[in-house]
N, C-alpha and C positions, 0 to 999 in steps of 0.2 A: 829514565828518559823524560817522564812527565815533569819531574821536579826540576830537571835541568832546563826544560823548555820554559817553565814558569819563571825560573830565575833569569833566563835570557830576556824574556818579555819585560821583566821589571827593570833590567839594566837598560834596555832600549827606551823604556818610558822615562827613566831617570835622566838619560842622556837628552831626550827631547825636552824635558823640563829645563835643563841647563841651557840648551840652545835657544829655546824660546825666551828664557829670562835674559840671556845676553843680548838677544835681538831687541827686546824691550828697553834694556839699558842703553843700547846704542841709539835707538830712536829718541829716547829722552835727552841724551847728550846732543844729538843733532838738532833737535827742536830748541834746546836751550841756547846753543851756539847761534842758530839762525835768528832767534829773538834778540839776543845780545847785539848781533851785527846789524840787523835790519830794523829793529824797533828801539831798544833801549839806548843804543849808541848812535842812532841815526839823527842827524841834525834836523830832519823834517819834523821830528816829534819833540824838539826841545822847548817849544812854546808851552809855558805852564798852563795855558788855557786849553790846550789839546788834551784829550782824555786817555789816549792809548797807553801812556806810561803807567797809568793806574791799574792796568789790567791784571787780574789774577783769577784763578779758577778754583772754586770749591765744589759746587754742584752744577754750575753752568757748563755748557758744551765747550766753550773756549774761555776767553777772558772777561765775559760779561759780568761776573760777580764783582770784579774790581771796578769796572766802569759804573755800575749801578751805585756802588758805595760812594764813589767820587762825586757823581752827580748830586746825590743827596747830602754829601758833605758841603756842597756849594749852595744848594737852594733850601736845605732843611727839609724836614718832614712835617706832616700835619697829622693825619690819622693812621699812618703806617699800615695802610690797607693796599693789598695788591689784587689784581685780577689777571689770571694767565690762562690761556687755552692752547691746546696742542702739547700737553705736558707728558703724555704717555704714562709711564709708571711713577713719575714725579722725581726721579733720581737724577735727571739731567735736564734741568730747566732753569729759567732765570729767577725764579722766586723761592726755590727750596731753601737757599741759604738764608733768606729773610725770615723764615720760620724760626731759625735759631737766634734771630735778633729780636724776637718778640713781636714780629709783625703778624697781622691777621690777614686772611685773604680767601679768595675763591679760585678754585681750579675747575675748568670745564674740559672734559675729555670724552670724545666720541666712542672710543672702544670700550665695550663692556668688560673685557678682560683686564684692560689697564685700570678701569674704574674700580673693579673688585680688588686688584692688587694694591691700589692706593689706599683703599679703605682698610685693608689688612695691615699694610706696612706703616701707615700713618694713623693708625687707629687712636692713639693717645691724643693726637692733635685734633682729630675729627671729633672725638668724644668730648673734649674740653671746649669745643667751639672755636678754636683758633683757626681751623681750616674747614671750609665747606667744599664739597666736591659734587659737581653735577655731571651726570652721564647723558649728554645730548650732542647730536650732530649739529654743528653751528652753521647758520646761514645768515645772509645779510638781513633777512626778514625776521629772524627770531632772536637775534643776539641781545637786543635790549630787554626783551621779555625774560630772558634767562637772568640777566642782571637784576631785573625787578624781583624775580622769584627768590633771589638770594638776599634781598634787602641790601644790596651793595650801595655804598655811599656814592653820590653823584659826582664827587671829586676825589676819587681814590688817588693815592700817591703814585701808583704805578699800574700801567696796563701793558701786558706783553702778549703779542699776537704772533703765532707761528703754526699755521695749519697747512702750509706748503702749497696753497693755491689761491683761495679767495681772500687772502689777507687784505688786499687793497680795498675791496668792496666792503668787507666787514668793518674796517676802520671808517670808511666813508659813511657807513650807515649808522654809526654811533654818534648821535647828536644830543641826546639828553644827558649823557655822562661826559664829564670833562676832566679826564685824568691829568695830573700835573706832568707826568713823564710817560712816554709811550715808546715801546720797543717793537719793531717790526722786522721780520726777516725780509731781506731783499735778494733779488736774483742778480748775483754779481757777475754773471757771464756777460751781461750788458754793461757797457762802459757808461760813464756819467753823462755822455751826450745823447743817450738813447732813451726815449720814452717807450716803455713796454709794459703792458698789463694783459694777462690772460683774459679771454672772454669769460664773462660770468655765467656759471652754471651752478645752481644751488647744491647739486649733489656731486660736484666735481671733487675728486681725490687725486693725489699725486700719482703719476704713472712712472715715477723713477727716472724721468728724463729732464732735460733742461727747460721744458715747457712748464713753468710754474711761476706763480706769484707776480711780482712787479719789479721793474728796475728801480734803482735808487733815485733817478731823476723823477720818475713818476710818483714815487712816495714823497719826495721833497716838495713837488708841486701840490700834491694833496695836502701835505702838512701846512704849506703856506696858506692854502684856502681855509684850513680848519683852525688856524691860529697857533701853529707850532713852528719851532725852528729845528732844523737838522743840526745837532751839535757834535755828532761823531758816529763812527762805525767801528765795530770790533775789528782787530787787525786781521783776522782770518777771512774777512769779507762775507759775513753771514747776517749779522744783525745791525740795524741802524737805530740810533737813539734820538728821540725828539723831546724837546722841553717846551712847555707852554710859553708863549711869547711874553706874557706878563711876568715871568719868573727869570727870564734869561739875563737881563741887565748886561753887564760886561763880564760875565762869569765864564763864557765859553769862547772858543775861537771862531771869529767871523772871517769870511762870509759863510753863512749857513746854507751852503749849496752842495749839490752832489759833486760838482767838480772839485771842491775843496776837501770834502770829507770821504770821498769814495775810497774803499779798499778793495783790491781784487781778490778773487777766490784763492785762498791758501789752505785748502782742506788737508794738505799734506802735513800741516802743523797740528792736526787733531791728535791729542795725546792725553791719556788719563794717567797721571802719576799716582803712585802709592797703591793702597788697598782699594778694591772695588767699593764704590759708593753704596751706602745703604742707610736706612733708617728703620729701627725696630721699636715697637711700643712695648718696652720691657715692663 
């Protein structure tokens, strides 16, 4: 009886694996069809200066890896140095793919567990100096001192901000450093006619509700003040891309406004194809 029970459990387990696999396949087909119909074959995105058709995903949460590559195809690179914070374990962020393209950079992560995981998983890149990792909780008051402690260049090619709350204030407080490209998560539940920013609290963390960060309009207006142009948003409505005004020229689609570049929330498109992402220091 015991052997038959174990055999039955294994049969149920194998059946569940088949059902889950089919469900994932169906999800992938649905996402592909939606993107083909609403992005790649949508007349809205036919302008070659618009960035969304360049989207692809390697380590980024959605299509950010492709947009980053396309932006630098247009403006070129200088030091190939990135700064990103809010990276968690480093396997789903905007700069992980750049490490495979021989970029150097700095990751800042507030979680001690994630910090330890990064140092273990990316040990080869940390040891050879390609990647620096700082374990600090970021505030508007300390952000530039963290950059200073890492000897970061004052004009890195890329800065990516995603800490789910004080993003607006963190970017506003960065004055000594002038990255060429900035990526900031925006709160896409607010339409492009709405200025919204959470109240600043240095110790604020995300409470898993819609009360977080800033609307795209608020970030666009901050960018205007800081000398940047909003050049696009990822199709899933999560990250906005800003290029320093002296580099924009006629390379991107104008006008550089929230109204023109806003994308609504499409979290239903979140999908990781293929094998689980990983990096191991063999």
